[in-house]
N, C-alpha and C positions, 0 to 999 in steps of 0.2 A: 503493498500501500503508500511507496515510496513515492512521492513526486519526483520526475527526472527532467531538467531540461533539456532541451534537446541538443547543446553541444554536450552534456554529460553523456547522452544517449548515444553522441557520434563519435567520444572517444570510447563508448564500451563498445561499439563497433569496430572500431581500428584496432582496439587492445586484441579483439579475439582475432580479426583478420591478422594480425600480425603474428599470433601464435598458428594461426594456421597455415598460413605462407611459410612460417619457419619450418614446420613437420611435413608440410608438403616438397620443400625443397631439400629435405634431409631425407625423404622417402626417395627422391627422385636420383638423389645419389646414391643409394643405396641399391636401387634399380637399375641405374646407370653403371654402374661400378661393377656389380656382379660378384665380382672375387672380393668383397667388404669383409676383412678381418675385424670380429667384435674386439679382440685381444687388443687390437692395437689402436683405438679409438681414444682420444685423449678427453677421457670424460669431465676431468675439472675444466679444458679447457672449453668443452661445448657447453659445461655450467655455466663458467664465466662469460660466454655468449649469449646465454639466455639472460643473464641477471643484466648484461648491459641492456640489451634490448629492453627489457622490462623497466630499468629504470629511465631509458629515453619515453616511453610509453607513459610512466608515471610524470615526468616530469610535462607533458604536455596535457594530464589531466587534474592538474592542481587548479583548484577554483580561484576564481577570479579576487580581489578585495571587495569587491560588491555584492559576491554571491555568499563569501563567507559566512554572513550574519544573516542572511535568510533561512526559513523553515524549510525543514525536507519533508514533513510529514504532515499529513491534513489535518490533525488533532493541534499540530502547532501551529498551522494558519488560522483556524477557526479560533482556537484560544485568544491568540493575538488579535482577532477581530472582535473578538468580546473582553478585552483589556486582561488578558492571561489567566481567565476561568477556566482550568480545563474541567471540573468537570460540570460545567454547563453548556461545554463542547460534549463532553460526550454524552449525556441527558439529549442535547438536540440529535444528535447522532442517533442515540436508541430511539428518540420519538420517530425520526423519520425514516428511520428501519423499518419500524414497526407500520407504518403509514404506506409505504412501498415495498413489501415484501419480499417481492420476487427481482429485487435492483441489486446490483454486486455493490459492495463497499465503496468502489470508488465512485460511481455513479452518485450515493446516496451522499458522501462526504462532500461531493461537487456540488449538490443540490442545496445542502446546508450552507454554503458559502455562498451561492447565487442568493437564496433567501434573506441572508443576513447583510449581503450589500445591496438588493434591492429594498430590504425596509430601512436604510439609512436614507434612501433617496426622497 
C-alpha cells in the first residue's frame, strides 16, 4: 500500500533491468564460451562487479531533498491532512471501507483523500 512516485517507479525498473542484463550477459558468456571452467571463475571479482553495479543504481535512486520530507504511505498523507490525527485517519478508512466493501485498500485511501480535499473547498 505504499505510494510510489513516477521517478521511483522508473528507478525500480532500471534496477531490475540492470540485473537482468547482467545475468543475460553472463549466460551468453557461458553459452558462447562453451568450455567455461567453473573452478577458474574469479568469484570475488564477479561479486565486486555486482556491488559496483548496485552502487551505481543506488546513486541514481537517492531521493531528492524535496522528496525526503514527503509521506510515503496513505495513512501518513491522510493524517497530515487531518493535522496529524492518525486515529481519525484510520477511522475514516474503516468507515469508507465498510461503505464501499468491494473496493481495494488503495482505492479506499484515495477516496478518503478526495473526500477530505473536497470538503475543504
